[in-house]
C-alpha positions in Angstrom: 10.6 -35.5 -22.7 8.0 -37.6 -24.3 5.2 -36.5 -22.1 5.5 -33.0 -23.5 5.5 -34.3 -27.1 2.5 -36.4 -26.5 0.7 -33.4 -24.9 1.1 -31.3 -28.1 -1.0 -33.8 -30.0 -3.8 -33.5 -27.3 -5.8 -30.5 -28.4 -8.1 -30.8 -25.3 -5.8 -28.6 -23.2 -5.2 -25.8 -25.7 -7.3 -23.1 -27.2 -8.0 -23.9 -30.8 -8.0 -20.3 -32.0 -5.7 -17.2 -32.1 -2.0 -18.1 -31.5 -0.9 -21.7 -31.8 1.0 -23.9 -29.4 4.8 -23.3 -29.7 7.8 -25.3 -28.7 9.9 -23.1 -26.5 13.6 -23.3 -25.7 13.8 -21.3 -22.5 11.4 -20.1 -19.9 12.0 -18.6 -16.4 9.6 -17.9 -13.6 10.1 -14.4 -12.1 8.5 -14.4 -8.7 7.9 -10.9 -7.2 9.0 -7.5 -8.3 12.6 -7.5 -7.4 13.5 -10.5 -9.5 11.3 -9.4 -12.3 12.6 -5.8 -12.6 16.2 -6.9 -12.2 15.8 -9.2 -15.2 13.9 -6.5 -17.2 16.5 -3.8 -16.4 19.5 -5.8 -17.7 17.6 -6.8 -20.8 16.6 -3.2 -21.5 20.1 -2.0 -21.1 21.5 -4.8 -23.4 18.8 -4.3 -26.1 20.1 -3.8 -29.6 17.1 -3.0 -31.8 13.6 -2.8 -30.2 11.8 -2.6 -26.8 8.0 -2.8 -27.0 6.0 -2.4 -23.8 2.2 -2.8 -23.4 1.3 -1.5 -19.9 -1.7 -0.7 -17.7 0.3 1.8 -15.8 3.8 3.2 -15.5 5.8 5.4 -13.2 8.7 7.0 -15.0 10.9 7.7 -11.9 10.3 4.3 -10.3 13.6 2.6 -9.5 13.8 -0.8 -11.2 16.9 -2.0 -9.3 17.5 -1.1 -5.6 19.9 -1.9 -2.8 23.0 -4.1 -3.4 21.8 -5.4 -6.7 22.4 -1.8 -8.0 25.7 -1.3 -6.1 27.1 -3.9 -3.8 30.1 -1.8 -2.6 32.7 0.8 -3.6 34.5 0.3 -6.9 37.1 -2.5 -6.7 35.7 -4.1 -3.5 35.1 -7.8 -3.6 31.3 -7.5 -3.2 31.1 -5.0 -6.2 33.3 -7.2 -8.3 31.0 -10.2 -7.6 28.0 -8.1 -8.7 29.8 -7.1 -11.9 30.8 -10.6 -12.7 27.2 -11.8 -12.2 25.9 -9.1 -14.6 28.6 -10.0 -17.1 27.5 -13.6 -17.0 24.0 -12.3 -17.9 25.5 -10.9 -21.1 25.9 -7.2 -20.3 28.6 -5.3 -22.2 31.2 -3.2 -20.5 29.6 0.1 -21.6 26.2 -1.1 -20.2 28.0 -2.0 -17.0 29.5 1.5 -16.7 26.0 3.0 -17.0 24.7 0.6 -14.4 27.4 1.7 -12.0 27.3 5.5 -12.7 23.5 5.9 -13.0 22.4 7.2 -9.6 18.9 5.8 -10.0 18.1 2.9 -12.4 14.6 4.3 -12.9 12.3 3.3 -15.7 12.9 6.6 -17.6 16.7 6.5 -17.1 17.0 3.0 -18.3 14.7 3.4 -21.3 16.4 6.7 -22.1 19.8 5.0 -22.2 18.4 2.4 -24.6 17.1 5.1 -26.9 20.5 6.9 -26.8 22.0 3.6 -28.1 19.7 3.6 -31.1 17.1 1.2 -29.7 13.5 1.8 -30.9 11.5 2.0 -27.7 7.7 2.1 -28.0 5.1 2.0 -25.2 1.3 1.4 -25.4 -0.1 2.9 -22.2 -3.7 2.6 -21.2 -5.4 6.0 -21.4 -7.8 6.2 -18.5 -10.1 8.9 -17.2 -9.0 8.1 -13.6 -5.3 7.9 -13.2 -4.0 5.3 -10.7 -0.3 5.9 -11.2 2.0 8.5 -9.8 1.9 11.1 -12.6 -1.1 11.8 -14.9 -1.1 10.0 -18.2 0.0 13.1 -20.1 2.8 13.7 -17.7 4.0 10.1 -18.0 3.9 10.4 -21.8 5.8 13.7 -21.7 8.5 12.3 -19.4 9.0 9.3 -21.6 9.0 11.3 -24.9 11.6 13.7 -23.3 14.1 10.9 -23.5 13.1 9.7 -27.0 10.6 7.0 -26.1 7.5 6.7 -28.4 4.6 6.6 -26.0 1.1 6.3 -27.2 -1.9 6.6 -25.0 -4.3 3.9 -26.0 -8.0 4.8 -25.4 -9.4 2.0 -27.6 -11.7 0.9 -24.7 -13.6 4.2 -24.6 -16.6 3.0 -26.5 -20.3 2.8 -25.7 -19.9 -0.9 -25.2 -16.8 -0.7 -22.9 -17.0 2.6 -21.0 -15.3 1.4 -17.8 -13.0 -1.3 -19.3 -9.2 -1.2 -19.1 -6.3 -2.2 -21.3 -4.7 -4.4 -18.7 -2.0 -6.3 -20.6 1.5 -6.3 -19.1 3.7 -7.6 -21.9 7.2 -6.7 -23.2 9.4 -7.9 -26.0 13.1 -7.0 -26.4 14.7 -7.3 -29.9 12.0 -9.8 -30.9 14.0 -12.4 -29.0 12.9 -12.2 -25.4 9.4 -11.7 -23.9 8.0 -10.9 -20.5 4.3 -11.6 -19.6 2.7 -11.4 -16.2 1.0 -9.3 -13.6 3.7 -6.7 -12.8 3.5 -3.1 -14.1 6.6 -0.8 -13.7 4.7 1.5 -11.3 3.6 2.6 -7.9 0.3 4.1 -6.8 -0.2 7.9 -6.6 1.3 8.3 -3.1 4.0 5.7 -3.6 2.0 2.9 -2.0 1.5 -0.5 -3.5 5.0 -0.4 -4.9 5.3 -3.3 -7.3 9.0 -3.7 -6.4 9.2 -6.1 -3.4 11.4 -8.9 -2.3 10.4 -12.5 -1.8 10.6 -12.0 2.0 8.0 -9.2 1.9 9.8 -7.5 4.8 7.4 -5.5 6.9 9.5 -2.4 7.2 11.8 -2.4 4.2 13.0 1.2 3.8 13.7 0.6 0.1 9.9 0.6 -0.2 9.1 3.7 1.7 6.3 5.9 0.3 6.9 9.6 -0.5 5.2 10.6 2.7 7.6 8.5 4.7 5.1 5.7 5.6 5.5 2.1 4.7 4.3 0.6 1.4 2.2 -2.5 1.5 3.9 -5.7 0.7 3.2 -6.8 -2.9 3.2 -10.4 -4.2 3.2 -10.8 -8.0 4.6 -12.8 -10.8 5.9 -12.6 -14.3 7.4 -15.1 -16.8 10.2 -14.5 -19.3 10.9 -16.7 -22.3 12.8 -17.1 -25.5 11.6 -19.0 -28.6 8.8 -18.8 -31.2 6.1 -17.5 -28.9 8.0 -14.3 -28.5 6.8 -13.5 -32.0 3.2 -13.9 -30.7 3.7 -11.5 -27.9 5.2 -9.0 -30.3 2.4 -9.6 -32.8 -0.1 -8.7 -30.1 1.7 -5.4 -29.5 1.9 -4.7 -33.3 -1.8 -5.5 -33.8 -2.8 -3.0 -31.0 -0.3 -0.3 -32.2 -1.4 -0.5 -35.8 -5.2 -0.7 -35.0 -4.9 2.4 -32.8 -3.0 4.4 -35.4 -5.3 3.4 -38.2 -8.3 4.4 -36.1 -6.8 7.8 -35.6 -5.4 8.3 -39.1 -6.9 6.5 -42.1 -3.7 7.3 -44.0 -1.4 5.5 -41.5 1.0 3.7 -43.8 3.9 2.5 -41.6 2.5 -0.5 -39.7 4.8 -2.4 -37.3 5.7 -5.9 -38.4 6.4 -8.5 -35.7 9.3 -10.9 -35.9 8.8 -14.4 -37.4 8.3 -17.4 -35.2 10.2 -19.5 -37.8 13.4 -17.5 -36.9 13.3 -18.7 -33.3 12.8 -22.4 -33.5 14.6 -24.2 -30.6 17.5 -26.5 -31.1 16.8 -30.2 -31.2 19.3 -30.6 -28.4 17.3 -28.8 -25.7 14.3 -29.9 -23.8 11.1 -28.5 -25.3 8.5 -26.5 -23.3 5.1 -26.4 -24.9 3.5 -23.0 -24.5 0.6 -20.9 -25.9 0.0 -17.2 -25.7 -3.6 -16.6 -24.9 -5.6 -13.3 -24.7 -8.8 -11.5 -23.8 -9.6 -8.9 -26.4 -13.1 -7.4 -25.9 -15.2 -7.2 -29.1 -15.4 -3.9 -30.9 -12.2 -2.7 -29.2 -9.7 -3.3 -32.0 -10.2 -3.9 -35.7 -8.3 -7.2 -35.6 -11.0 -8.7 -33.3 -14.2 -6.6 -33.9 -17.1 -9.0 -34.1 -16.4 -11.7 -31.5 -13.3 -10.5 -29.7 -10.8 -13.0 -28.4 -11.4 -15.1 -25.3 -8.7 -17.8 -25.3 -7.7 -17.1 -21.6 -11.2 -18.1 -20.6 -11.0 -21.1 -23.0 -7.8 -22.5 -21.5 -9.0 -22.0 -17.9 -12.2 -24.0 -18.7 -10.2 -26.7 -20.4 -7.8 -27.0 -17.5 -10.4 -27.1 -14.8 -12.4 -29.7 -16.8 -9.3 -31.9 -17.0 -8.1 -31.5 -13.4 -7.9 -34.8 -11.5 -5.9 -34.1 -8.4 -5.2 -30.5 -7.6 -5.9 -26.9 -8.6 -3.7 -24.1 -7.1 -4.8 -20.5 -7.7 -3.4 -17.1 -6.9 -5.4 -14.1 -8.0 -6.4 -10.6 -7.1 -10.2 -11.2 -7.5 -12.7 -14.0 -7.5 -15.9 -12.5 -8.8 -18.9 -14.2 -10.3 -20.7 -10.9 -10.8 -19.8 -7.6 -12.6 -18.6 -4.8 -10.4 -20.3 -1.5 -11.2 -18.5 0.8 -8.8 -20.5 0.1 -5.6 -19.0 -2.2 -2.9 -22.0 -4.6 -2.8 -22.9 -7.6 -5.0 -26.5 -6.5 -4.5 -25.9 -3.7 -7.0 -24.2 -5.7 -9.8 -24.9 -7.7 -12.9 -24.6 -11.5 -13.4 -21.7 -12.5 -15.6 -22.3 -15.6 -17.8 -18.7 -16.4 -18.4 -17.8 -16.3 -14.8 -20.8 -18.5 -13.9 -19.4 -21.0 -16.4 -16.0 -20.9 -14.8 -17.4 -21.2 -11.3 -19.4 -24.2 -12.4 -16.3 -25.9 -13.8 -14.4 -25.3 -10.5 -17.3 -26.6 -8.5 -17.5 -29.7 -10.7 -13.8 -30.3 -10.1 -14.3 -30.1 -6.3 -17.2 -32.5 -6.5 -15.1 -35.1 -8.3 -12.5 -34.9 -5.5 -10.0 -32.3 -6.8 -8.3 -30.3 -4.1 -8.6 -26.5 -4.7 -6.2 -24.1 -2.9 -6.7 -20.4 -3.4 -4.7 -17.3 -2.3 -6.6 -14.0 -2.4 -5.8 -10.6 -1.1 -7.4 -9.6 2.3 -7.6 -6.0 1.1 -8.2 -5.8 -2.6 -8.5 -2.3 -4.0 -12.1 -2.9 -4.8 -14.7 -5.7 -4.6 -13.8 -7.7 -1.5 -17.5 -8.5 -0.9 -17.6 -9.7 -4.5 -14.9 -12.2 -3.8 -16.8 -13.3 -0.7 -19.9 -13.7 -2.9 -17.9 -15.9 -5.3 -16.6 -18.1 -2.5 -20.1 -18.5 -1.1 -21.2 -19.9 -4.4 -18.5 -22.5 -4.3 -19.5 -23.5 -0.8 -23.1 -23.9 -2.0 -22.3 -25.9 -5.1 -19.7 -28.2 -3.5 -20.8 -28.6 0.2 -19.5 -32.1 0.6 -16.1 -31.2 -0.8 -15.9 -28.2 1.5 -16.9 -30.3 4.5 -14.1 -32.7 3.5 -11.6 -29.9 3.5 -11.0 -30.0 -0.3 -11.4 -26.2 -0.6 -8.9 -24.1 1.3 -8.6 -20.3 0.9 -5.8 -18.2 2.3 -4.3 -14.7 2.2 -0.8 -13.4 3.0 0.4 -11.2 5.9 3.7 -9.9 7.4 4.4 -9.0 11.0 7.0 -7.2 13.0 7.8 -6.9 16.7 9.2 -3.6 18.1 9.7 -3.6 21.8 6.5 -4.9 23.4 4.3 -4.3 20.3 3.6 -6.7 17.4 2.3 -5.2 14.1 0.5 -6.9 11.2 -0.1 -5.9 7.6 -1.6 -7.6 4.6 0.6 -8.5 1.7 -1.3 -7.5 -1.5 -1.8 -10.5 -3.7 -1.7 -9.3 -7.3 -0.4 -12.5 -9.0 -2.6 -14.3 -11.6 -1.5 -17.9 -11.5 -3.1 -21.3 -11.9 -1.4 -24.7 -11.6 -3.4 -27.8 -12.4 -2.3 -31.3 -11.4 1.4 -30.1 -11.2 1.4 -30.2 -15.0 -0.2 -27.2 -16.5 0.3 -23.5 -15.7 -1.1 -20.2 -16.7 0.5 -16.9 -15.7 -0.4 -13.4 -16.9 -2.5 -10.3 -16.4 -6.0 -11.8 -16.3 -8.0 -11.7 -13.1 -10.7 -14.2 -12.2 -13.6 -11.8 -12.9 -15.6 -10.5 -15.8 -12.8 -8.0 -16.7 -10.1 -10.6 -17.0 -12.2 -13.1 -18.9 -14.3 -10.8 -21.1 -14.2 -7.0 -20.7 -10.5 -6.0 -20.5 -7.6 -6.5 -22.8 -5.4 -9.2 -21.2 -2.5 -11.5 -22.1 -1.4 -14.7 -20.4 0.8 -17.7 -21.3 -0.3 -21.3 -20.8 2.3 -24.0 -20.6 2.6 -27.7 -20.0 5.7 -29.0 -18.3 5.4 -31.2 -15.2 8.9 -30.5 -13.9 8.4 -26.7 -14.1 4.8 -26.7 -12.9 5.6 -28.7 -9.8 8.7 -26.6 -9.2 6.7 -23.4 -9.5 4.1 -24.6 -6.9 6.9 -25.6 -4.6 8.7 -22.2 -4.9 5.5 -20.3 -4.3 4.6 -22.3 -1.2 8.2 -22.2 0.1 8.0 -18.4 0.0 4.6 -18.2 1.5 5.4 -20.7 4.3 8.8 -19.2 5.0 10.5 -22.5 4.4 13.5 -21.2 2.5 15.6 -18.1 2.6 15.8 -15.6 -0.2 19.2 -17.0 -1.3 17.8 -20.4 -1.9 14.7 -19.2 -3.7 16.7 -16.8 -5.9 19.2 -19.5 -6.9 16.5 -22.1 -7.7 14.6 -19.6 -9.9 17.9 -19.0 -11.7 18.4 -22.7 -12.2 14.9 -23.3 -13.5 15.3 -20.5 -16.0 17.9 -22.4 -18.0 17.3 -24.7 -20.9 16.8 -28.4 -20.0 15.3 -27.6 -16.6 14.8 -31.2 -15.6 18.5 -31.9 -16.1 19.6 -28.7 -14.4 17.5 -29.4 -11.3 19.4 -32.6 -10.9 22.8 -30.9 -11.3 22.6 -28.1 -8.7 25.6 -27.6 -6.4 25.5 -29.8 -3.3 24.2 -27.2 -0.9 21.4 -26.1 -3.2 20.6 -29.6 -4.1 20.2 -30.5 -0.4 17.9 -27.5 0.1 15.8 -28.5 -2.9 15.5 -32.1 -1.7 14.3 -30.8 1.6 11.6 -28.7 -0.1 10.6 -31.7 -2.2 10.2 -33.7 0.9 8.0 -31.1 2.5 6.1 -29.8 -0.6 6.5 -32.3 -3.4 3.1 -33.9 -2.9 0.2 -31.5 -3.1 -1.7 -33.1 -0.3 1.3 -32.8 2.1 1.8 -29.2 1.1 -1.9 -28.5 1.8 -1.5 -30.0 5.3 1.4 -27.5 5.9 -0.8 -24.6 4.8 -3.6 -25.6 7.1 -1.3 -26.0 10.0 0.4 -22.6 9.5 -2.9 -20.8 8.9 -4.3 -22.2 12.2 -1.1 -21.4 14.0 -0.9 -17.9 12.7 -4.5 -17.0 13.5 -3.7 -18.0 17.1 -0.6 -15.9 17.0 -2.6 -12.9 15.9 -5.0 -13.4 18.9 -2.0 -13.7 21.2 -0.2 -10.8 19.6 2.8 -12.9 18.5 5.0 -12.7 15.4 3.7 -14.8 12.5 5.5 -17.9 11.1 5.8 -17.4 7.4 3.0 -15.4 5.7 0.0 -17.8 5.5 -3.2 -16.8 7.3 -6.8 -17.6 6.6 -8.8 -15.6 4.1 -11.9 -14.8 6.3 -15.2 -14.2 4.6 -17.1 -11.5 6.4 -20.1 -13.7 7.0 -17.8 -16.2 8.7 -16.0 -13.7 10.9 -17.7 -14.9 14.1 -16.2 -18.4 13.7 -12.7 -16.7 14.0 -13.8 -14.1 16.5 -12.2 -11.5 14.2 -13.7 -8.3 12.9 -13.8 -8.2 9.1 -14.6 -5.1 7.1 -16.6 -5.5 4.0 -14.1 -3.5 1.9 -10.7 -3.8 3.6 -10.8 -7.2 5.3 -9.3 -7.8 8.8 -5.5 -7.5 8.8 -5.5 -3.7 8.3 -7.5 -3.2 11.5 -5.2 -5.0 13.9 -2.8 -2.1 14.5 -3.5 1.1 16.3 -1.0 3.0 14.2 1.6 2.6 11.5 5.0 1.1 12.4 8.0 3.4 12.7 10.8 2.7 10.3 13.5 0.4 11.5 16.7 1.3 9.7 18.1 -2.1 10.2 15.7 -3.4 7.6 17.1 -1.4 4.7 17.5 -4.6 2.6 17.1 -8.3 2.9 20.6 -9.5 3.5 20.1 -13.2 2.6 18.9 -12.3 -0.9 21.9 -10.0 -1.4 24.1 -13.0 -0.7 22.5 -14.8 -3.6 24.4 -12.6 -6.1 27.6 -14.3 -5.1 26.0 -17.8 -5.0 24.4 -17.4 -8.4 27.6 -16.0 -10.0 29.6 -19.0 -9.0 
């Protein structure tokens, strides 16, 4: 596609430092944990040489594959044979398939242990933190992994006078130097089993596959990863090797076995496939690692600034935070510090609004910390672009699920953890970096930025179709599979007739950003009325309500936990009929055909 080739020559979109722009041969969007972990699991089991994982948190006994994707039926049954055929099409060997079938729980530790037993070199860099957010303490995680032969190193490089409360937040994986995963999803749950990163696209309220250890329901979790093949895999691997080597050299001056990344020259795409221009971008705080001591690396901030400056029509954002000030541990912006880099980013976003760009944002109603900081950031946009706000150019939403049992309707927030930006349906960034001081300056982060109009527009449509409830899981699953092939533009035109008809329907509803925005506005208004009348929601879109604007909605908003968590008198009892999302399970058969 000539537009992509022309784009490579235009340096105004790309960060000029750190890793270069690469021509990629395959890239697939992995929306939500179920799709992401399914892809990771079969890649781990099929690995031949290496698996390198850089992670913020990890729960060894967390099941990566659940329900009918693990076992669709008894041996020899049609459903099970369809599943096995689908996995074979993904390249799994017969021995790997036997493990898949016989392993009682495809947990992180079981899957990685199997890879080690095959002779794969599995290494993990795990953030070493004073306060442990994941299920087992960091030493217990390390011990559980090392018990099956994984080399797990606790990385405490952030524990300096300059960065005492920073984190090593990257979520990046390479397999055999040929396949990479980058995004917002860690293979983990929280300490009590809540905030389980594994979730379906339907975010079913009472999915018993996501039950906490205490028997209660885990919050829905919306997140995203991207997987790709091609020269940029070497850049993701180089990031891991740089961190691994710097950490070992700091601890042992005689360290003499540095890891060497694969070469990007070995992974050049064929001239016969459609190229996808992509750049790996990072935040590495200064004086954290020896490879970026003096100035650090801030190419994530750089590409965000460049994209916002070039936006002409639309900016779509999903993020966990939206802070202009530095959070210091107290839930009030009054006790905080100004953040220069975020002031710059907010200025760029306000300037885009003032020149007529439509900005749509999805933020969690109940972030783990700093909801008032997000409100503070939104207020600043209101103040700097009042005419744009009055014209409806800025729309902010959150996600919720609902369930009716007998006469009672229950509501819950869906935790938005994705870190996504789509500009003008052309440029995309996905990764680990939040829109706050930590993501842009103070934490170690990794994103990818790419330019491909077909895939950018398709991603926006897939996300909105999920959030608005416009397509079932079968359709979304199959379209994601299609977009993950080479030549995505051609494949989107060659779907089977049923899927093509569904995709055309979504294009009619969501293809134009302005029309899609109208649907978001309508559903948010309809759903806030449904809440007041105690009715089941349509889709998942509801307004994000700033606490200072709560009276306009006649809704009580808590400064720390928002409004959705306070609508129920008690937790919902489990409904055993919701053990899995049937429509998504049917996608196995559809995608195998």
